[in-house]
C-alpha positions as CSV (number, residue, x, y, z in Angstrom):
1,M,18.7,20.5,9.5
2,S,16.3,21.7,6.8
3,T,12.9,23.6,8.3
4,Q,10.9,22.7,5.0
5,K,7.8,20.9,5.3
6,F,7.2,17.6,2.3
7,H,4.2,16.7,1.3
8,F,3.9,13.8,-1.8
9,I,2.3,13.8,-5.4
10,S,1.2,10.6,-6.6
11,G,-0.9,8.2,-7.9
12,L,-1.7,7.2,-11.6
13,P,-0.6,8.4,-14.8
14,R,-2.4,10.5,-16.3
15,S,-4.5,11.6,-13.9
16,G,-3.8,15.1,-13.1
17,S,-0.2,15.3,-11.2
18,T,1.6,17.4,-13.7
19,L,-1.8,19.9,-13.9
20,L,-1.7,19.9,-9.7
21,S,1.7,20.7,-9.6
22,A,1.3,23.6,-12.3
23,I,-1.4,25.1,-9.9
24,L,0.3,24.5,-6.7
25,R,3.9,26.0,-7.4
26,Q,1.9,29.3,-8.2
27,N,1.9,29.7,-4.6
28,P,5.6,31.2,-4.2
29,R,5.2,29.1,-0.7
30,F,5.4,25.7,-2.4
31,H,7.9,23.7,-5.1
32,A,6.0,21.4,-7.3
33,G,6.7,19.9,-10.2
34,M,6.8,16.5,-12.6
35,S,8.6,13.3,-10.8
36,S,11.9,14.2,-9.1
37,P,14.8,11.4,-9.0
38,V,14.1,11.1,-5.2
39,S,12.2,8.3,-5.2
40,A,14.9,6.3,-7.6
41,L,17.9,7.5,-5.3
42,F,15.5,6.2,-1.9
43,N,15.3,2.4,-3.4
44,G,19.2,3.2,-4.5
45,V,20.7,4.1,-0.9
46,L,18.0,1.3,0.6
47,A,19.5,-1.5,-1.9
48,Q,22.9,-0.6,-0.5
49,V,22.5,-0.7,3.1
50,S,20.0,-3.6,3.6
51,A,19.9,-7.1,4.0
52,G,21.8,-8.6,1.3
53,S,24.3,-6.1,0.7
54,E,28.1,-6.1,2.1
55,F,27.4,-3.2,3.4
56,A,24.5,-3.8,5.7
57,S,26.0,-4.8,8.8
58,M,27.7,-1.2,9.2
59,V,24.3,0.8,8.6
60,D,22.3,0.4,11.3
61,Q,18.7,1.4,11.8
62,R,19.4,4.8,12.7
63,Q,21.8,5.5,10.0
64,R,19.5,4.7,7.6
65,R,17.3,6.8,8.2
66,A,19.7,9.6,8.3
67,L,20.7,9.2,4.9
68,L,17.1,8.8,3.7
69,R,16.2,11.8,5.2
70,G,19.4,13.6,4.2
71,L,18.3,12.7,0.2
72,F,15.6,15.4,0.5
73,N,17.9,17.9,2.5
74,A,20.4,17.7,-0.3
75,Y,18.1,17.5,-3.3
76,Y,16.2,20.4,-2.6
77,A,18.4,22.4,-0.5
78,D,19.0,25.1,-3.1
79,H,15.0,25.8,-3.0
80,T,14.1,29.0,-0.8
81,N,10.3,27.4,-1.2
82,E,8.8,26.8,2.4
83,V,6.3,23.6,1.3
84,I,8.1,20.8,-0.9
85,F,5.4,18.7,-2.9
86,D,7.6,15.7,-4.4
87,T,5.6,13.5,-6.6
88,N,6.8,10.0,-8.1
89,R,4.2,6.8,-8.3
90,H,6.5,5.2,-6.5
91,W,5.6,7.3,-2.9
92,C,2.6,5.3,-2.9
93,A,4.1,2.2,-1.9
94,K,6.7,3.7,0.7
95,L,4.1,5.3,3.1
96,P,5.7,3.7,6.3
97,A,9.1,5.0,5.5
98,L,7.7,8.6,4.7
99,L,5.7,8.7,7.2
100,D,8.2,7.4,9.4
101,L,10.8,10.1,8.0
102,F,7.7,12.8,7.7
103,P,4.9,12.3,10.3
104,D,3.3,15.3,9.6
105,A,2.9,14.9,5.6
106,K,0.5,13.9,2.9
107,V,0.2,12.3,0.1
108,I,-1.8,13.9,-2.5
109,A,-3.1,10.5,-4.7
110,C,-4.2,12.3,-8.2
111,V,-6.6,9.1,-10.0
112,R,-9.0,8.5,-12.9
113,N,-10.8,6.3,-14.3
114,V,-8.3,3.3,-15.3
115,A,-10.0,3.4,-18.5
116,W,-9.2,6.9,-19.9
117,V,-6.2,6.3,-18.5
118,M,-5.0,3.4,-20.7
119,D,-7.3,5.7,-23.4
120,S,-5.4,8.8,-22.9
121,I,-1.9,6.7,-23.2
122,E,-3.1,5.4,-26.2
123,R,-4.3,8.4,-27.5
124,L,-0.2,10.3,-27.2
125,Y,0.9,7.2,-29.0
126,R,-1.3,7.2,-31.5
127,A,-0.6,11.1,-31.9
128,N,3.6,9.9,-32.1
129,P,3.4,7.2,-35.3
130,Y,6.9,8.1,-36.0
131,E,8.0,7.3,-32.9
132,N,8.9,4.0,-31.2
133,T,8.0,5.4,-27.4
134,R,9.7,4.1,-24.7
135,L,6.5,3.3,-23.1
136,F,6.9,0.2,-24.4
137,G,9.5,-2.6,-24.4
138,G,9.6,-3.5,-27.9
139,N,7.8,-4.1,-31.3
140,P,5.9,-7.6,-29.7
141,A,5.1,-5.2,-27.1
142,R,3.5,-2.0,-29.1
143,S,1.9,-4.3,-32.3
144,T,-1.8,-3.3,-31.5
145,V,-3.8,-1.9,-28.9
146,Y,-4.7,-4.9,-26.9
147,S,-0.6,-6.0,-26.6
148,R,0.1,-2.2,-25.4
149,L,-2.6,-2.0,-22.9
150,E,-2.1,-5.4,-21.7
151,G,1.6,-4.9,-21.2
152,L,0.8,-1.1,-19.1
153,A,-1.2,-2.8,-16.8
154,Q,1.1,-5.8,-15.6
155,H,2.4,-4.8,-12.0
156,D,5.9,-4.1,-13.3
157,N,4.8,-1.3,-15.7
158,L,3.1,2.2,-16.1
159,V,0.2,1.7,-14.7
160,G,-0.5,-1.8,-13.6
161,F,2.4,-1.0,-10.8
162,A,0.8,3.1,-10.4
163,W,-2.6,1.1,-10.0
164,S,-0.7,-1.9,-7.1
165,A,0.5,0.9,-5.2
166,L,-1.9,3.3,-5.0
167,R,-4.5,-0.5,-3.6
168,E,-1.5,-1.2,-1.4
169,A,-1.7,3.0,0.8
170,Y,-5.7,2.7,-0.2
171,F,-5.9,-0.4,2.3
172,G,-3.0,0.1,4.8
173,E,-2.6,1.4,7.7
174,Q,-1.3,4.9,7.1
175,A,-4.2,5.4,4.2
176,A,-5.6,8.7,6.9
177,S,-2.6,10.7,5.2
178,L,-3.6,9.9,1.8
179,L,-6.0,12.7,0.0
180,L,-7.4,11.1,-3.4
181,I,-8.1,13.9,-6.2
182,D,-10.1,12.4,-9.3
183,Y,-8.8,14.1,-12.2
184,E,-12.6,14.8,-13.8
185,L,-13.5,16.4,-10.7
186,L,-9.9,18.8,-10.8
187,T,-10.7,19.6,-14.4
188,R,-14.2,20.4,-13.4
189,A,-14.0,21.8,-10.1
190,P,-10.5,23.3,-9.5
191,R,-10.9,25.9,-7.4
192,K,-13.2,23.8,-4.9
193,V,-10.4,20.8,-5.7
194,I,-7.4,23.2,-4.8
195,G,-9.2,24.3,-1.6
196,L,-10.0,21.0,-0.2
197,V,-6.1,20.7,-0.7
198,Y,-4.9,23.5,1.0
199,D,-7.7,21.7,4.0
200,F,-5.9,18.7,4.0
201,I,-2.4,19.9,4.3
202,G,-3.2,22.4,6.5
203,E,-2.5,25.9,4.7
204,T,-3.4,28.9,4.4
205,P,-5.5,29.3,1.6
206,F,-4.1,30.9,-1.9
207,E,-6.0,32.9,-4.6
208,H,-4.5,30.9,-8.1
209,D,-5.0,31.8,-11.4
210,F,-6.5,28.7,-13.6
211,D,-6.8,30.4,-16.2
212,N,-3.1,30.7,-16.9
213,V,-1.2,27.3,-15.8
214,E,2.4,26.7,-17.1
215,Y,4.1,23.4,-17.7
216,D,6.1,21.9,-19.9
217,A,9.2,19.4,-20.0
218,V,10.2,19.4,-24.0
219,D,13.5,17.7,-23.5
220,F,12.5,14.8,-20.7
221,D,9.1,14.2,-23.0
222,L,11.0,13.9,-26.4
223,Q,14.0,11.9,-24.6
224,L,10.8,9.3,-23.8
225,G,9.7,9.8,-27.2
226,T,6.4,10.9,-25.6
227,P,6.1,14.3,-27.1
228,G,3.4,16.6,-25.2
229,L,3.5,13.7,-22.2
230,H,4.0,16.6,-19.3
231,K,2.6,19.6,-21.2
232,V,-0.4,21.4,-19.2
233,R,-3.2,23.3,-20.9
234,P,-2.9,26.9,-19.7
235,T,-7.1,27.0,-18.7
236,V,-7.8,24.4,-16.4
237,E,-11.6,23.1,-17.8
238,F,-13.0,19.8,-18.5
239,Q,-12.6,18.5,-22.0
240,P,-15.3,15.7,-23.0
241,R,-14.1,13.4,-25.4
242,R,-15.0,10.3,-27.3
243,A,-12.6,7.1,-25.9
244,I,-10.3,5.6,-28.8
245,I,-9.4,2.2,-27.4
246,P,-12.4,-0.7,-28.0
247,P,-15.2,-1.0,-26.4
248,D,-14.9,-4.5,-24.9
249,L,-11.4,-2.6,-23.1
250,F,-12.5,-0.1,-21.8
251,D,-15.3,-2.1,-20.1
252,K,-12.1,-3.7,-18.9
253,Y,-10.3,-1.8,-17.4
254,A,-13.3,0.1,-16.5
255,Q,-14.0,-2.1,-13.2
256,M,-10.4,-1.0,-11.6
257,S,-11.6,2.1,-10.4
258,F,-11.7,0.8,-6.8
259,W,-11.7,4.0,-5.0
260,N,-15.3,4.2,-5.2
261,D,-15.8,2.0,-2.5
262,A,-14.8,3.3,0.7
263,N,-15.2,-0.1,2.4
264,G,-12.4,-1.0,4.4
265,S,-10.6,2.2,3.9
266,R,-9.6,5.6,5.9
267,A,-7.8,7.1,2.7
268,N,-9.5,10.5,1.8
269,V,-11.6,10.3,-1.4
270,V,-12.8,13.4,-3.7
271,S,-13.8,11.1,-6.7
272,A,-16.9,11.5,-9.1
273,Q,-18.6,8.6,-10.6
274,P,-17.0,6.2,-12.8
275,A,-17.7,6.8,-16.7
276,T,-18.8,3.9,-18.6
277,K,-19.6,3.1,-22.1
278,G,-16.6,4.5,-23.7
279,T,-18.2,8.6,-23.6
280,A,-16.6,11.0,-21.4
281,P,-19.3,12.3,-19.1
């Protein structure tokens, strides 16, 4: 059986998960990267052995756990790293299963004022005007900034699903295993934030180089029609800018940052004050 330790990176899109992975992977003991297919495999296997499947009666609870645990062992079998961070926005919706399979696992959820998440996606869309990105279902959905953002916010779509899954985890019974990291703080004070990550997962600190961070996924981004989606700038720094989405949309989505209120949750939060009025603080 694998002796690797597993932790998970999840949270909102455009909120620093790739940046966090790029930093953590500097530690030779760690493996981290962009979203892996393990979550999709996990859901697929579970569907095949659950009620409603013709095979459900052939697989008991012990076998289900073994099959799902085996997915991680098989996928990361060729990695010699002692600590694996698997990234996927779906993990926040799977905490009961994850923490049963990996009782010592921690989940790091990257967050960002939702208005800035939307603004970042819109900025990426406008940077590729000759590409019908696969982030949207069709021409009606991508026709204006209003339809684009409304679609993204649906509970089965890119931002809406991630937000719903994160909210479920934040107020759930496994919230104490969750660490939320605000994108702005990660870029303003990376050394302090990464130090808190090491404390949270119980690992010995490592001297990271925040001026030489590397990560890119050119082929993956091109097949989505979103060049630059996973490209990380070499220097970790905060870059203030003005929003490009209309002020009414910015104000609407800025209200969705529920993690600024810790009432009713045992989750650990490293957060900044929410931005307002469409200007990056």
